[in-house]
C-alpha positions as CSV (number, residue, x, y, z in Angstrom):
1,M,-88.0,-41.3,58.3
2,S,-88.1,-37.5,59.4
3,E,-89.8,-35.0,57.4
4,D,-86.4,-33.2,56.7
5,E,-85.2,-36.4,55.1
6,E,-88.3,-36.9,53.3
7,A,-87.7,-33.5,51.5
8,L,-84.1,-34.2,50.9
9,Y,-85.0,-37.0,49.0
10,R,-87.5,-35.4,47.0
11,N,-85.0,-32.5,46.3
12,A,-82.3,-35.0,45.4
13,A,-84.8,-36.8,42.8
14,I,-85.4,-33.5,41.3
15,A,-81.8,-32.5,41.1
16,K,-81.1,-36.1,39.4
17,R,-83.8,-35.3,36.6
18,G,-81.9,-35.8,33.4
19,A,-78.9,-37.1,35.2
20,H,-79.1,-40.7,33.4
21,H,-79.4,-39.2,29.7
22,V,-76.4,-37.0,30.7
23,L,-74.2,-40.3,31.5
24,D,-75.4,-41.5,28.0
25,R,-74.1,-38.5,26.2
26,L,-71.2,-38.0,28.0
27,Q,-70.1,-41.7,27.2
28,N,-70.9,-40.9,23.3
29,L,-68.7,-37.6,23.7
30,T,-65.5,-39.5,25.1
31,R,-65.6,-41.8,22.2
32,I,-65.6,-39.0,19.3
33,G,-62.4,-38.0,17.4
34,V,-59.1,-39.4,16.7
35,P,-57.8,-39.7,18.9
36,S,-61.0,-39.8,21.3
37,I,-60.7,-38.8,24.9
38,S,-60.9,-42.6,25.7
39,D,-58.2,-43.4,23.3
40,L,-55.9,-41.0,25.4
41,A,-57.1,-42.2,28.7
42,Y,-56.2,-45.2,30.3
43,T,-59.9,-45.7,31.5
44,I,-63.1,-43.7,31.9
45,R,-65.7,-44.0,34.7
46,L,-68.9,-42.3,34.7
47,R,-71.6,-42.2,37.8
48,E,-75.0,-40.9,38.9
49,K,-74.9,-39.9,42.6
50,E,-77.2,-42.2,44.3
51,D,-80.2,-40.7,46.2
52,Y,-79.3,-41.7,49.6
53,K,-75.4,-40.6,48.8
54,V,-77.0,-36.8,47.9
55,V,-79.0,-37.2,51.2
56,E,-75.8,-38.3,53.4
57,K,-73.5,-35.2,52.0
58,V,-76.3,-32.8,52.3
59,Q,-76.5,-33.7,56.2
60,R,-72.8,-34.1,56.5
61,K,-72.3,-30.6,55.0
62,R,-75.1,-29.2,57.2
63,L,-72.9,-30.2,60.7
64,T,-71.0,-27.1,59.6
65,D,-73.3,-25.1,57.5
66,P,-76.7,-25.5,58.7
67,T,-78.1,-23.5,55.5
68,Y,-76.5,-26.1,52.8
69,D,-78.9,-27.7,50.6
70,V,-79.1,-30.2,47.6
71,A,-79.0,-27.0,44.9
72,R,-75.7,-26.3,46.0
73,L,-74.1,-29.7,45.0
74,R,-72.0,-30.0,42.0
75,D,-71.5,-33.5,41.5
76,I,-74.7,-35.3,40.9
77,V,-72.7,-36.4,37.8
78,G,-69.5,-37.5,37.8
79,L,-66.6,-38.0,34.9
80,R,-63.5,-39.5,36.0
81,I,-60.9,-39.5,33.2
82,V,-58.0,-41.9,34.5
83,T,-54.7,-41.8,32.8
84,L,-51.2,-43.5,32.7
85,Y,-49.4,-40.5,32.9
86,R,-49.8,-37.3,34.6
87,L,-48.7,-35.1,31.7
88,D,-51.7,-36.6,29.4
89,A,-53.9,-34.1,31.3
90,L,-52.2,-31.5,29.0
91,D,-53.6,-33.4,25.8
92,I,-57.0,-34.1,27.4
93,I,-57.9,-30.7,28.8
94,P,-58.0,-28.8,25.3
95,R,-60.4,-31.3,23.7
96,L,-62.5,-31.3,26.6
97,V,-62.8,-27.3,26.1
98,D,-63.3,-28.0,22.5
99,F,-66.3,-30.0,22.9
100,M,-67.6,-27.4,25.4
101,K,-66.9,-24.6,23.1
102,G,-68.2,-26.4,20.1
103,D,-71.2,-27.8,21.9
104,T,-73.1,-24.7,23.1
105,G,-75.8,-22.4,21.8
106,K,-78.3,-24.7,20.9
107,A,-81.1,-25.8,23.1
108,D,-80.4,-29.3,23.1
109,A,-76.4,-29.1,23.4
110,L,-75.1,-31.3,25.8
111,F,-73.1,-28.3,27.8
112,V,-75.3,-25.5,28.8
113,S,-72.3,-22.7,27.9
114,S,-68.8,-22.9,27.5
115,E,-68.3,-21.7,31.2
116,I,-66.6,-23.7,33.8
117,E,-68.0,-22.8,37.0
118,E,-64.5,-24.0,38.9
119,I,-61.2,-25.2,38.3
120,K,-59.1,-26.7,41.0
121,I,-55.7,-28.5,40.7
122,Y,-55.0,-30.4,44.1
123,S,-51.4,-31.1,44.5
124,T,-49.7,-32.0,47.7
125,N,-46.6,-29.9,46.5
126,P,-47.2,-27.6,43.7
127,M,-43.7,-25.9,43.9
128,G,-41.5,-28.6,44.0
129,D,-43.1,-30.8,40.9
130,A,-40.4,-32.0,38.8
131,Q,-42.5,-31.3,35.7
132,A,-44.1,-28.0,36.9
133,L,-47.2,-29.9,36.2
134,P,-49.6,-27.6,38.5
135,Q,-48.2,-24.3,36.9
136,R,-48.5,-25.8,33.5
137,L,-51.9,-26.5,33.9
138,V,-52.8,-23.0,35.1
139,S,-50.9,-21.7,32.1
140,L,-52.9,-24.2,29.9
141,F,-56.3,-23.2,31.1
142,D,-55.4,-19.6,30.9
143,S,-54.4,-19.8,27.4
144,L,-57.9,-21.5,26.7
145,G,-59.8,-18.9,28.6
146,Y,-60.3,-19.9,32.1
147,K,-59.1,-19.0,35.8
148,A,-57.7,-22.3,37.5
149,E,-56.6,-22.5,41.2
150,I,-54.1,-24.7,42.7
151,E,-54.9,-25.7,45.9
152,N,-52.0,-27.4,48.5
153,V,-53.7,-29.9,50.3
154,P,-52.5,-31.5,53.4
155,S,-54.7,-34.5,52.8
156,N,-52.2,-35.8,50.0
157,Y,-55.1,-35.8,47.5
158,T,-54.2,-34.8,44.2
159,S,-56.5,-34.5,41.2
160,I,-57.7,-32.1,38.8
161,H,-61.4,-30.9,39.2
162,M,-63.6,-29.0,36.8
163,V,-67.4,-28.2,37.6
164,T,-69.9,-27.3,34.6
165,W,-73.1,-28.1,33.7
166,C,-74.8,-30.6,31.3
167,R,-78.5,-30.8,29.7
168,G,-80.2,-34.3,29.8
169,T,-83.8,-35.2,29.1
170,Y,-86.2,-36.4,31.5
171,R,-90.2,-37.0,30.5
172,D,-89.5,-35.3,26.9
173,A,-87.8,-32.0,28.7
174,Y,-84.2,-31.1,29.2
175,H,-83.1,-30.1,32.7
176,K,-79.7,-28.4,33.8
177,V,-77.3,-31.1,35.7
178,P,-74.3,-30.0,37.4
179,I,-71.4,-32.4,36.7
180,E,-67.8,-32.6,38.3
181,I,-65.2,-33.9,35.9
182,Q,-61.9,-35.4,37.7
183,I,-58.7,-36.2,36.0
184,R,-56.1,-38.3,37.5
185,T,-53.7,-41.2,37.1
186,A,-54.4,-44.8,37.6
187,L,-51.8,-44.5,40.5
188,E,-53.8,-41.6,42.1
189,D,-56.9,-43.0,41.7
190,A,-56.1,-46.6,43.5
191,W,-54.6,-44.4,46.3
192,G,-57.7,-42.2,46.3
193,E,-60.1,-45.6,46.7
194,I,-57.9,-46.6,49.3
195,D,-57.8,-43.4,51.1
196,H,-61.8,-43.1,51.0
197,K,-62.5,-46.6,52.3
198,L,-59.9,-45.8,55.3
199,K,-61.5,-42.6,56.1
200,Y,-65.0,-42.5,55.0
201,K,-66.4,-45.6,55.9
202,P,-65.4,-45.6,59.6
203,A,-66.7,-41.9,59.5
204,T,-70.4,-43.6,59.7
205,Q,-69.7,-45.5,62.9
206,K,-68.4,-44.5,66.5
207,L,-64.7,-46.6,66.9
208,S,-63.5,-47.9,70.3
209,V,-60.2,-46.2,71.3
210,R,-58.3,-49.4,70.1
211,D,-59.8,-49.4,66.5
212,E,-59.1,-45.6,66.5
213,S,-55.4,-46.2,67.3
214,I,-55.5,-48.7,64.6
215,L,-57.1,-46.6,61.9
216,Q,-54.5,-43.8,62.7
217,E,-51.4,-46.0,62.2
218,C,-53.1,-47.4,59.0
219,L,-53.5,-43.5,57.7
220,A,-50.0,-43.0,58.4
221,H,-48.9,-45.7,56.3
222,L,-51.1,-44.2,53.7
223,N,-49.4,-41.2,53.9
224,V,-46.2,-42.8,53.2
225,M,-47.7,-44.9,50.5
226,K,-48.7,-41.4,48.9
227,S,-45.2,-40.2,49.0
228,F,-44.1,-43.8,47.1
229,I,-46.7,-43.0,44.3
230,D,-46.0,-39.5,43.8
231,G,-42.5,-40.2,42.9
232,A,-43.7,-43.0,41.0
233,A,-46.3,-40.7,38.9
234,Q,-43.3,-38.2,38.2
235,Y,-41.0,-41.0,37.1
236,A,-43.8,-42.4,34.6
237,D,-43.8,-39.0,33.2
238,Q,-40.5,-39.0,32.4
239,I,-40.5,-42.1,30.7
240,R,-43.3,-40.3,28.5
241,V,-41.0,-37.4,28.0
242,Q,-38.3,-39.3,26.8
243,A,-40.4,-41.8,24.7
244,D,-42.0,-38.5,22.9
245,Q,-38.7,-37.1,22.5
246,L,-37.2,-40.5,20.8
247,T,-40.1,-40.2,18.1
248,A,-40.1,-36.8,17.5
249,R,-36.1,-36.7,17.0
250,R,-36.2,-39.6,14.5
251,F,-39.6,-38.7,12.2
252,V,-40.6,-35.2,12.1
253,Y,-38.0,-33.5,9.7
254,G,-38.6,-33.4,6.1
255,S,-41.7,-35.4,5.2
256,H,-43.5,-32.2,3.8
257,R,-40.8,-31.7,1.5
258,I,-41.1,-35.2,0.0
259,I,-44.9,-34.6,-0.7
260,Q,-43.9,-31.2,-2.4
261,D,-41.8,-32.8,-4.6
262,T,-44.7,-35.1,-6.0
263,S,-47.1,-31.9,-6.2
264,V,-44.9,-30.3,-8.6
265,I,-44.2,-33.6,-10.9
266,V,-47.8,-34.1,-10.8
267,R,-48.4,-30.2,-12.2
268,K,-46.2,-30.9,-15.0
269,M,-48.0,-34.1,-16.2
270,N,-50.8,-34.0,-19.2
271,L,-53.7,-34.9,-16.9
272,P,-57.4,-34.2,-17.2
273,A,-58.3,-30.9,-15.0
274,H,-60.2,-33.0,-12.4
275,I,-58.2,-35.9,-12.0
276,R,-55.1,-33.6,-11.2
277,S,-57.5,-31.4,-8.8
278,Q,-58.5,-34.6,-7.1
279,I,-54.8,-35.5,-6.5
280,E,-53.4,-32.2,-5.5
281,H,-56.3,-32.1,-3.0
282,A,-55.1,-35.5,-1.5
283,L,-51.5,-34.3,-1.4
284,E,-52.9,-31.1,0.2
285,H,-54.3,-32.8,3.2
286,Q,-50.9,-34.6,3.6
287,I,-49.0,-31.2,3.6
288,E,-51.3,-30.1,6.2
289,A,-50.4,-33.0,8.5
290,M,-46.9,-32.8,8.2
291,H,-46.4,-29.2,7.7
292,P,-43.9,-28.0,10.4
293,S,-46.0,-25.5,12.0
294,R,-48.5,-28.3,13.1
295,R,-46.0,-30.7,15.0
296,N,-47.4,-29.4,18.5
297,R,-49.4,-31.8,20.5
298,Q,-52.3,-29.4,20.0
299,F,-52.6,-30.4,16.3
300,A,-52.4,-34.2,16.8
301,E,-56.2,-35.0,16.3
302,A,-56.1,-32.8,13.1
303,R,-52.7,-34.5,11.7
304,V,-54.7,-37.9,12.3
305,N,-57.9,-36.6,10.7
306,S,-55.9,-35.3,7.8
307,L,-54.0,-38.2,7.2
308,K,-57.0,-40.4,7.0
309,T,-58.8,-38.0,4.7
310,A,-55.5,-38.2,2.3
311,L,-55.6,-41.8,2.5
312,R,-59.2,-41.6,1.3
313,E,-58.7,-39.0,-1.3
314,L,-55.6,-41.0,-2.7
315,E,-57.7,-43.9,-3.1
316,V,-60.2,-42.0,-5.4
317,S,-57.5,-40.7,-7.3
318,I,-56.2,-44.0,-7.9
319,E,-59.5,-44.9,-9.0
320,L,-60.1,-42.2,-11.4
321,V,-56.5,-42.5,-13.1
322,T,-57.4,-46.5,-13.5
323,G,-60.7,-45.9,-14.8
324,Q,-60.3,-42.5,-16.9
325,L,-56.4,-42.8,-18.5
326,P,-55.9,-45.0,-21.3
327,A,-53.9,-47.9,-20.8
328,G,-50.1,-47.5,-21.8
329,D,-50.4,-43.9,-21.0
330,K,-46.9,-43.0,-19.2
331,D,-48.5,-40.8,-16.7
332,R,-50.8,-43.2,-15.7
333,D,-48.1,-45.9,-15.3
334,L,-46.2,-43.6,-13.1
335,L,-49.2,-42.5,-11.0
336,L,-50.5,-46.0,-10.3
337,R,-47.2,-47.7,-10.0
338,F,-44.9,-44.8,-8.1
339,Y,-46.5,-41.7,-6.9
340,L,-49.7,-42.4,-5.5
341,P,-48.6,-45.8,-3.9
342,L,-45.7,-44.1,-2.4
343,E,-47.9,-41.2,-1.3
344,M,-50.0,-43.7,0.7
345,A,-47.2,-45.3,2.1
346,L,-46.0,-42.5,3.3
347,C,-49.8,-41.9,5.1
348,F,-49.4,-45.1,6.8
349,F,-45.9,-44.4,8.1
350,Q,-47.4,-41.2,9.4
351,L,-50.3,-42.5,11.0
352,G,-48.2,-45.7,12.2
353,I,-45.9,-42.6,14.2
354,E,-49.1,-40.4,15.5
355,L,-50.7,-43.4,16.9
356,K,-47.8,-44.1,19.1
357,A,-45.7,-46.4,16.7
358,D,-48.7,-48.5,15.6
359,M,-47.3,-51.6,14.3
360,G,-50.1,-52.5,12.1
361,M,-49.7,-49.3,10.5
362,L,-45.9,-49.2,10.2
363,A,-46.1,-52.8,8.5
364,E,-48.7,-51.4,5.9
365,A,-46.2,-48.8,4.9
366,V,-43.4,-51.4,4.8
367,K,-45.3,-53.7,2.3
368,R,-46.0,-50.9,0.3
369,Y,-42.8,-49.6,-0.1
370,Q,-41.2,-53.0,-0.9
371,I,-43.7,-53.2,-3.8
372,V,-42.8,-49.7,-5.2
373,Q,-39.2,-50.7,-4.4
374,D,-39.3,-53.9,-6.7
375,D,-40.7,-51.8,-9.5
376,F,-38.2,-48.7,-9.3
377,P,-35.0,-50.4,-7.6
378,E,-32.8,-47.3,-8.6
379,R,-35.3,-44.4,-7.0
380,A,-33.6,-43.3,-3.8
381,V,-36.4,-41.7,-2.4
382,V,-38.1,-45.1,-2.3
383,R,-35.2,-46.4,0.1
384,Y,-34.9,-43.3,2.4
385,R,-38.5,-43.5,3.3
386,Y,-38.6,-47.4,3.3
387,G,-35.7,-47.0,5.9
388,R,-37.6,-44.3,8.2
389,T,-40.1,-46.9,8.2
390,L,-37.6,-49.8,9.2
391,A,-36.1,-47.3,12.0
392,A,-39.7,-46.5,13.2
393,L,-40.1,-50.5,13.9
394,G,-37.2,-50.6,16.0
395,D,-35.1,-52.5,13.2
396,L,-31.9,-50.0,12.9
397,P,-29.4,-52.4,11.1
398,A,-32.4,-53.0,8.3
399,A,-32.9,-49.2,8.3
400,I,-29.0,-48.5,7.9
401,K,-28.7,-50.9,4.9
402,K,-31.5,-49.3,3.2
403,L,-30.1,-45.2,3.7
404,E,-26.8,-47.0,2.7
405,E,-28.3,-48.0,-0.8
406,A,-30.2,-44.8,-1.1
407,N,-26.9,-42.8,-0.8
408,D,-25.0,-45.3,-3.1
409,L,-28.1,-44.7,-5.8
410,L,-27.4,-40.9,-5.3
411,T,-23.6,-40.8,-5.3
412,S,-22.9,-43.3,-8.0
413,G,-25.5,-40.9,-10.1
414,K,-27.7,-44.2,-10.8
415,D,-30.9,-42.3,-9.6
416,T,-30.9,-39.8,-12.4
417,S,-34.3,-38.4,-11.2
418,V,-32.6,-36.6,-8.4
419,E,-31.2,-33.0,-9.2
420,P,-27.6,-32.0,-7.9
421,D,-28.9,-29.7,-5.5
422,H,-31.8,-31.6,-4.1
423,W,-32.4,-31.8,-0.6
424,L,-32.2,-35.6,-0.5
425,R,-28.9,-35.4,-1.4
426,L,-28.0,-34.0,2.2
427,T,-30.8,-35.3,4.3
428,V,-30.2,-39.2,3.3
429,P,-26.4,-39.0,4.6
430,R,-27.4,-36.8,7.6
431,N,-30.1,-39.2,8.6
432,L,-27.3,-42.3,7.9
433,G,-25.3,-40.9,10.2
434,A,-27.6,-40.6,12.7
435,Y,-28.6,-44.0,12.7
436,H,-25.0,-45.5,12.9
437,W,-24.4,-43.0,16.0
438,E,-27.7,-44.0,17.7
439,L,-26.9,-48.0,16.9
440,G,-23.7,-47.3,18.8
441,E,-25.9,-45.9,21.7
442,V,-28.0,-49.0,21.7
443,L,-24.9,-51.0,22.1
444,R,-23.4,-49.0,24.6
445,A,-26.6,-49.1,26.5
446,N,-26.9,-52.8,26.3
447,P,-23.2,-54.1,26.5
448,D,-23.7,-57.6,27.7
449,G,-22.7,-60.5,25.4
450,I,-21.2,-58.0,22.9
451,P,-17.9,-58.6,21.9
452,D,-15.3,-56.0,21.0
453,L,-17.9,-53.4,21.8
454,E,-15.5,-50.5,21.6
455,K,-14.2,-51.3,18.1
456,R,-17.8,-51.5,17.3
457,L,-18.5,-48.3,19.1
458,L,-15.5,-46.7,17.2
459,D,-16.5,-48.4,13.8
460,N,-19.9,-46.7,14.4
461,N,-18.6,-43.2,14.8
462,L,-16.1,-43.6,12.0
463,R,-19.3,-44.7,9.7
464,A,-21.4,-41.7,11.1
465,Y,-18.4,-39.0,10.3
466,R,-17.4,-40.2,7.0
467,V,-21.1,-40.1,5.4
468,T,-21.8,-36.8,7.3
469,K,-18.3,-35.3,6.5
470,A,-19.0,-35.9,2.7
471,V,-21.9,-33.3,2.8
472,Y,-20.9,-30.9,4.6
473,A,-19.9,-28.4,1.8
474,L,-23.0,-29.6,-0.2
475,R,-25.4,-26.6,-0.8
476,V,-28.9,-27.8,-1.2
477,E,-32.2,-26.0,-2.6
478,P,-33.5,-24.0,0.3
479,D,-36.8,-25.0,2.0
480,P,-39.2,-21.8,2.6
481,L,-40.5,-23.9,5.6
482,S,-37.0,-24.7,7.4
483,D,-36.7,-23.1,10.9
484,K,-34.5,-19.8,11.4
485,F,-31.4,-21.8,12.9
486,D,-31.5,-24.1,9.1
487,T,-32.1,-21.2,7.0
488,A,-29.4,-19.0,8.5
489,T,-26.4,-21.8,8.1
490,G,-27.7,-23.0,4.9
491,Y,-28.4,-26.5,6.8
492,R,-24.9,-26.8,7.8
493,G,-25.4,-25.9,11.3
494,R,-27.0,-29.4,12.1
495,L,-23.9,-31.0,10.1
496,A,-21.9,-29.0,12.3
497,N,-23.5,-30.3,15.2
498,N,-23.4,-33.8,14.3
499,L,-19.8,-33.8,13.2
500,L,-18.5,-32.2,16.4
501,Y,-20.3,-34.8,18.3
502,Y,-19.1,-37.7,16.3
503,I,-15.5,-36.3,16.7
504,E,-16.1,-35.7,20.7
505,D,-17.0,-39.3,21.1
506,Y,-14.8,-40.8,18.9
507,F,-11.7,-39.3,20.7
508,S,-13.3,-40.1,24.1
509,L,-13.3,-43.9,23.0
510,D,-9.3,-43.3,22.1
511,G,-10.1,-43.4,18.5
512,S,-7.0,-43.2,16.4
513,K,-6.5,-39.6,14.8
514,K,-4.9,-41.2,11.6
515,E,-8.0,-43.1,10.8
516,L,-10.3,-39.9,11.0
517,E,-7.5,-38.1,9.2
518,A,-8.1,-40.5,6.3
519,L,-11.8,-39.4,6.1
520,G,-10.7,-35.7,6.0
521,Y,-10.5,-34.7,9.4
522,K,-7.7,-32.0,10.2
523,D,-6.7,-29.8,13.3
524,G,-8.8,-27.0,13.6
525,D,-12.0,-28.9,12.6
526,E,-13.8,-28.7,16.1
527,G,-12.8,-25.0,16.2
528,A,-14.8,-24.3,13.0
529,Y,-17.5,-26.3,13.9
530,L,-18.2,-24.8,17.1
531,G,-17.7,-21.4,15.6
532,L,-20.5,-21.7,13.4
533,L,-23.0,-22.8,16.1
534,E,-21.9,-20.1,18.3
535,Q,-22.5,-17.4,15.4
536,Y,-26.0,-18.5,15.5
537,F,-26.2,-19.2,19.4
538,D,-29.3,-17.2,19.6
539,L,-31.2,-19.1,16.9
540,I,-30.5,-22.9,18.6
541,D,-33.4,-24.3,20.8
542,S,-32.2,-27.9,20.2
543,P,-31.2,-29.7,23.3
544,P,-28.8,-32.0,21.5
545,T,-27.0,-28.9,19.7
546,L,-26.8,-27.2,23.0
547,H,-25.5,-30.4,24.6
548,T,-22.9,-31.0,21.9
549,M,-21.5,-27.4,22.3
550,L,-21.4,-27.9,26.1
551,R,-19.4,-31.2,25.9
552,H,-16.8,-29.4,23.7
553,Y,-16.3,-26.6,26.3
554,V,-15.9,-29.3,29.2
555,K,-13.1,-31.3,27.2
556,R,-11.5,-27.5,26.5
557,G,-11.4,-26.9,30.2
558,Q,-13.7,-23.8,29.1
559,E,-16.7,-24.5,31.2
560,Q,-16.8,-21.8,33.4
561,S,-16.4,-19.6,30.4
562,E,-19.3,-16.8,29.6
563,Q,-20.3,-18.9,26.5
564,A,-20.3,-22.1,28.2
565,Q,-22.5,-20.8,31.4
566,K,-25.0,-19.2,28.8
567,T,-25.0,-22.6,27.0
568,A,-25.7,-24.5,30.5
569,I,-28.2,-22.2,31.4
570,A,-30.1,-22.5,27.7
571,L,-29.5,-26.3,27.8
572,A,-31.2,-26.6,31.4
573,R,-34.0,-24.2,30.4
574,T,-34.9,-26.1,27.2
575,L,-35.0,-29.8,28.4
576,R,-37.1,-28.4,31.6
577,E,-39.4,-26.8,29.3
578,R,-40.1,-30.3,27.5
579,G,-40.6,-31.8,31.0
580,V,-37.2,-33.8,31.3
581,V,-35.7,-33.9,35.0
582,D,-33.0,-36.0,36.2
583,A,-34.6,-39.1,37.3
584,G,-31.5,-41.1,38.3
585,G,-31.8,-42.7,34.6
586,K,-29.4,-43.3,31.9
587,S,-31.3,-41.7,28.7
588,H,-29.7,-39.3,26.8
589,E,-32.0,-36.4,28.0
590,E,-31.0,-37.2,31.9
591,D,-27.3,-37.3,30.8
592,M,-27.7,-33.7,29.0
593,L,-29.3,-32.1,31.9
594,R,-26.8,-33.4,34.5
595,L,-23.9,-31.8,32.5
596,A,-25.7,-28.8,32.4
597,M,-26.5,-28.5,36.1
598,K,-22.9,-29.5,37.1
599,I,-21.5,-26.9,35.1
600,L,-24.0,-24.2,36.5
601,G,-22.9,-25.8,40.0
602,E,-26.7,-26.8,41.0
603,G,-28.4,-29.6,42.2
604,T,-31.0,-31.2,39.3
């Protein structure tokens, strides 16, 4: 070994002081929080660069830069976060940055500072990315206070690289260690490993002319393989986008209002101040988790933590009520048998949704709702919540049955606890109509072996129309947290959208006009519903509502009208902002995008 090599090995050992401790600390960091970085990732790999690899890299760098030395290396420690979807990086990066910013300022903090020395987004086609991910990543880093660079690489390598500094102990003293963080998908990771073995292993030895020819042929095949992988990765993103939209479309509305109802009841009860305070404290955590302003992904961990805290506080509330209120007390009975179990069930339901359809959480919610329903069979809110949970479990027929039962309790007057202008009187039938329509879509997507399919689709549309039409003129108590569109239209906007869609669907299936008229339909209804939507067009940010309008223009041959063009532009923009692309599938979101682009005369 030459003196130069000996010096390089000594410098490598110095550079690695504290690296092993950094690995342990990073491993622990990735497991903190709910969901943790480990939860969000497919797998996580940590490694400390071996001494001989440090030396080899420096020697390789010196071929083009003779002054290169060990101190310039930035990957002494490597943290590779491998994801299932490319879009997962949008959730993981803010969590990493939170740790960096929250763990600095102390002499023993893991991160030396909140500064990130370098951020590079490697992409083979940044301008043609279906989800515009490179640009979205740049915007994300910018919002977090960092500058990221997009690097268009001819080598087909795709990944996100971040360089920062950590602290680790070596012989009872802290040492600064550079760390390179990589974020890539499992597909990209697999390709990268193959690429590394093909390119870098032969680089250590001289190849014959024949072997060099074989290697170049392999590399050509590797490039073709990367094209397939890029397409597969973007297609996987589309699957995730649609799955997220399905969950969001079904479950984000109205939960906070249910809790507010319970809060009002509790304030009216004759309770000791400390018990009332304890229950209100638990409900505040629930409301915080389900507040409309906290629906974005950036609040995901906070929502889960608030729900878990609410569950613990509700359990404490039950213990206090059980131990400190006298047996036979009316408020005690209502709290222990109805209100507190109902709120605990809602926490389990919301946790099931937040944790990506966690069947255990949802099953626990079903079990608790069943107990409350058995004790209070004439309370519509129990069956409404029960039905939403069944829908989350994928059992739409059972969910429809529960909501029909809830609607019957409201319309028959059997549930005397619900005021005439209570929001539940509108929300239950609106959701019931949506579930009827959604069941029809499920049948339409899986038609094999279904007898009388068209008749069943017509029946589903009629049921959806009937229950929605029945409450169109209903006025309910306003919700101060509603969005601008709901507030401006008095909730009629959503109903008008649904009714217009059901009518269009029904007639597209050659449904009988007489049957629809028997349910209250009359000529001119479509124009009235559309007119309401056009009146408040500037407040609409819902793709389904914009799609409903666009379908109507097409049916009337008005797709070239100014309003139709504005609607198509707005629909395409909102869908693309949500990451929807036309991947050749049959999803409702892709159908909406294809219609918008067709009207605009553009390819998708």
